[in-house]
N, C-alpha and C positions, 0 to 999 in steps of 0.2 A: 338253857342247858345244852344247846346244840353243839356237839363236838365235831365241827366240820370246818376247821380252819387249819391251815398248814402250820400256824404258830403253836398249835397244841402238840406237845411232845409225847413220846412214849411214856415218860414219867407221869405226865398229866393223865394219860389214859389209865395207867396202873392205879394212880391215886383215886380216879373216878370209880374204878372197879371196886376198890376197897370201900369207898363211901357207900356204893350201892349195896355191897355185902353187909355193911354195918346196918344200913337202914332195914335190910331184909331180916337181919338177926333180931333187931329190936321189935319187929312186927311179926316174928315167926309164928307165935302162938295164934292159931286161928280163933276167931271170935266165936262165941257160942251160937249155935244155930237157934232159930226160933224168932229172929227179927221179923218184922212185918214185911210181907212181900211187896216189891215195888212194881210188879206186873200190873199194868193198867193205872199206875200212879201218875196223875197229872201234875204239871208244873204249877206253881203258884203264879197267877197272872201278874204282870207288871208292865208299865208303859215303856220303860227302858230296861235293857239287860246290860249288865256291867261285866266286862270281860277282862280277865288277866291272862296274858300270853306267856307260856313257859316254853322256851325254845324258839329262838329267832333266826334259825338257819334258813335254808332254802325253802323247805316245806312250810315251816311256821310263818315265814314272811309272806309266802304266796297266799296262804289261806287267810292271813290277816287282811290282805287286800279284799278278799271275798267278803269277810265280815264287815269291813268298812263300807262296802257297797250296799249293805242291807240297812233299811231304816230301823231305828230304835236300838242300835248297838253303840255302846260307849266303852272305849278301851281305857281302863284306868291304870293298868300297870303292865310292864313287860319285863321279862327276865331271860338272861342267857349267861352262860359261863364266860363268854367273850363280850367285853363291854361294847366294842364297836358294833357287834351284831344287835345288841339291845338298843344302842343309840340310833342305828339305822331304822329299827322298827318304830322307835319313838318319833323319828322324823316323818315316817310314813303316816303315822296317825295325825300328826300336826298338818301335813299337807292335805289330809282329808277334811280339815276344818275343825278338828277336835282339839281340846286342851292337851298339852303334852302329858302323856302318862308317866307315872313314876317308873324309875329304872332300877332294876336289881341285877347286879352283875359282879363277876370277879371271883366267885367261889362256888363250889358245887351245891351247897345247901341254901343259897340265896332264895330259892323258890319258897322256902318255908316262911320267909318274911312277907312275900307277896300274898301267900295264902292266909296270913293272919289279918290282912286288911279287911275292913268292914264295908268296903265299896267294891267288892268283887262278888258277883253272883255265880260265875262259872269260870273254871280254868280250862283253857285250851292247851293241851299238852302235846308238843311236837318235838320231842327229844329222842335220843337213841333208845332202842327197845328196852334195854335193861332198866331204864329210869321210869318207864310208864307206870308200873305198879306202885313203887314208893311214892311217886308224885300224885297219882290218882287217890291212893289211900289218904295221903296228907290233905288233899283237897276236900274229900268228903268229911274227914274228921274235923276240919275247920269250917264246916257248914256250907261248902261250895259244891256245886255239881261239877263232875269231871267229864270233859269231852276229850277222848284219848285217841291219838293216831294209831294205826294198825302196825303190828298186832298189839292188842291191849295187854296180853299176858303171855308168858312163855312156858309156864308150868301149870300142872293141875292145882297144886297148892296155891299158886297166885291167882288162878281163876276163882277158887273158893274165897280167897281173901277179898277180892273185889265184890263178889256176891254178898258175903257176910257183912262187909262194911257198908255197902249200899243199903242193905236191909236195916242195919243197926242205926244208920244215920238218917234214913229216909231222903237220901240224896242220890240222884241218878249218876251212873257211870256208863257213858255211851261211847262205844267205839265208832270213830268216824270212818265208816266203810263207804267211801264215795261211790264205789261201783254199783251200789244199790240204787243210785239216783241217775244212772245213765239213761239216755233217751230210749234205747232199745229195751233195756231191762224193765223199765216201767211200762212200756207199751206191751211187752210180752206178758207182764203181770196182769194187765187189764184183760188180755185175751184169755189167759188161764181162768180168771174170775168169771168170764162170760161163757166158759164151758167149751171153748173151741178145741181144746186138746182132750176133752173127756177126762176120765180118771187118769191121774198121773202115774207113771211107772218108774222113770229114772231120770237122772240129770247128770251133767258133767260140768266141772269148772276147773280152772287152771290159772297159774301164773307162769307163763312161758315168756321170758323177757331176757334178752342178751345184756347182762350187766357187767361183763368181764372188765371193760375199761374202767367203769365206775368203781368196781370192787378193788382195783389195784391203784387207784389214785392216792396221792398223799395229802388229800384235803377232802372236805365234805364227808360223804358217807363212807368213802374209802378208808377213813381212819378207824371205823368200827364195824362196818357191815360185813367185812370179810371174816371177822373173828368167829361168828357162829359156824362157819364151814370147817373150822378146826376143832370144834367141840361137840357138834350135834350131827346126827345122821337121820334125816327124815324130811318132812315138809316144813321148811323154815318160814313160809309166808303163805298160809292157806286161804286167807279170808277174801281176797279180791275175787277169786273164782267161786268160792263157796257161798259167800253172802247172798248174791242174787238167787242162786239155786235154792238156798234155805228159805228165802222169802216166797219163791214159787210154790214150795211144798208146804208152807205153813209150819215150819219148824218152830217149836215152843208155842205154837198156837193151834194145837190139834194133833201134832206129831212131834217126835223128837229123835235125835241121833241116838241109836242104840249101841252099836259096836262097829269096830273098824279093823281092817286088815291092811297092812302096808308092805310095799316092796320098794327097794331102791336099786338103781343101776350101779355099776362101779363108778368111782370117782376118777375123772380124766380131765375135765375141761379146765379147771384152774391150774393144774400142773402144766397142761399144754400151753396155756396163755403165758404163764410165768416163764416157761422155757423160751418162748418166742419174743417176749417183750421186757423182761426184767433182767437187769444186769446182775452178774454173778456175785457182786459184792454187796448186794442189797440184803438187809435183814429179813426180807420176805422169804428168802430161801431156807430160813430156819423153820418155817411154818409147815405143818403136815395137815393136809386137807383130808377129812374123813367123811364128809357128806356126799352121798351118791349124787351124781349129776341129775338124774331124773328120779323123782319120787312119785309113785302112784299109790294112792290110798283109796280103798273101797269102803264106803260107809253103808250100813244097813239101818233103816229107820224103824221105829217101833211099829209103824203101820205097814212095813214090808217094802218100802221104796228103796231104791239104790242110788247112790251118788258116787261118782268117781272124781277125785281131786288130784291134780298133777302140779309139780313144781320143777322148774329148770331155769336157772338164771346164768348158767356158766357155759352155754354152747350157742353156736349161731342158730338163731331161730327168729322169725318175725314175731312181733308182739301178738300174743294170743291168750285170751281167757276162756276159750272154748264156748262157754255160756250156752249149754244145750239143755233142753227140757223136752221130754217125750211122754205122750199119753196114748190111750187106746184109739184116739182119733187123728193123731198127727204128731209131728216133731218139728222143733225149731233148732237151728244151728246158727251160731254167730261166726264172724270173722271169715268171710263176709256174712251179714245176716241173710238167712234164707229159710224157707219154710216148706213143709210138705203135709198135706192133709189127705185123708182117705178120699179117693175119687179123682185126685190129680193125675197128671201124666206120671205113670209109674217109673219112668226112667230118670227123672230129674227133679231137683228142688225148684221152687218158684220164688221170685223176689217178694219181699215183705212190704213193698211200697204201698200196695193197694189197701193195706190194713191201717195205714197211718191216720187217715182222716177220722176213722171211727174210734181207734184205740189209742191215739196219742194221749198221754197222761195229762190230767188237768194242771199239774205243776209245770209241765213243759209248755202247755198252752198259755199259761198265765205269765211265766217268767223266763220262757225259753229265749226270748230276744236278748235279755240282759245276760243270761247264762252264756250264750254263745259269744256275746261281746267281750265278756271277761275271759272266757276261753279256758279256764282251768280244767284240764282233762276233758275237753270237749263240752264243758258247761256243767258237768256233774258236781264239781266242787261247789259252785255257787248254789245250785239247787239244794244240795245237802245243807249248806250253811243257812240258806234262806228258810228252809223247812224247820231247822232247829230253833231259829229265832222266832218264827211264827208260832211254834208250839209254846215257847217260853212266854212270849208276850200275851198270848191268848189263853193261857192256862190249859193247854191241851196235853194229852198223853203223847209222849214222843214215839216215833215210829220204831225205834230200837231201844233196847234196855240192856242192863248188865247181864241178863241171862243169855241174850244173843251173843254178847261179847265173849262170855265164858264158853258157850257151846262151840262157837266157831273157832276160837283160839285153841280149845282143847285138842283139836285135830292135830296140831303140831306136836305136842308132847306125846300124845297117844300113838302117832305114827312112829316116833322114836321107840316107844315101849314095844310096839308090835315087832319092829325090826330086831330089837334086842332079844325077843322071844322067838326068833326064827319065823317072822311073819305070822305069828299067832293072832287070833282075834283078841281084842281088848275092848272093854266096856267103857262107854261114856258115862260120867256121872250125870245124875239128874239135877242140874243146878236149879231148876224151878221148884224142886221138892214136891212134884206131883201136879203142879199147875199147868204143865204143858198140855194137858187134856182139854183145857178151856180154849175154845175157838175165839180168838180175838182178831180184830181187823188189823191190817198193816197198810198205812198210807192210803186210806180210803179216798 
């Protein structure tokens, strides 16, 4: 279902929007609460895990290669709106030595046929954002686990739909937040667990990434990713920065997000780029951008910790997720990674290198060479995929679950609500229904 080809017209996009709206209307009534919690629910062990790929664009095809590099994965079906993309994915599977997977392509709802197959254990969903919830719900209702690209959901209602459906079907819905598996993120997690930072106090995360050229392209993500800037004002993409900080703090595993306050700067960046780079006869000049360039949201947790989350993709800025965590004994800052502990030189941070030998995470020790060889986002993509397959094959509890997807993604719509209310505080729902108080491990 990847809408990332120049042959897709505006009419195609409008038709797709209508299809998504129809799917949302059909599933609009929330399921009754009271299904069995999936917190701590292990996968059923199996020798091979059978995968269906929905969305064969750039991201879907890239991560498909990571899955094909993991032992025990069989790709049985692929799906995309554009047939050439699906056929390309099929050829990649064949080149990896597997039988050619079934191909579904040519219309918006072909993914439903893939999800009715009895030889698919999980669906990897790598489609435009508006499709994530309809496709994840369909996967779970057809007995498949749903592994969804970020963000998993865009509204609080849809967050609840994912939670309710996961509980009702006893199928996992896992958002594939690759940044949780970065080398530095997992090393710092080990340091926190060993008490080096003492009691935690606050953290910061961000998605600061100059995407102006991509947003105005007439292909790939440029066909749809600029649209949210005309409809929403808030943090459009919170989870890359927020996910690792949530793991540091044990969110949903002894603490939870309680409330949020959000502010946005004026909108300027997209207008300035359009003025400098877009011809005056382009239909892009009919667009009105309403999303503030920089959004900063401040979250308070139930245990009193603080998290700052930022988003800016429309101004010149080096890539930065901030990735900061601080406690009573010291502080870590990323980009570049550096650290300060009580008793160090009070004037400067120190390099983090001397901590690598002791605190490098076991996943990176075991699979780091392969991860770096494949190179997806520095190796974190492979580590994420490897760990998912390991959990499925060995009947383990996954590191992340639907409650994490819902809590992290809720930051987006709650930032919008806070802004509409004049930057007033807004409450996070408790998607765990009280189970956040249970201290569970994460990637031990």
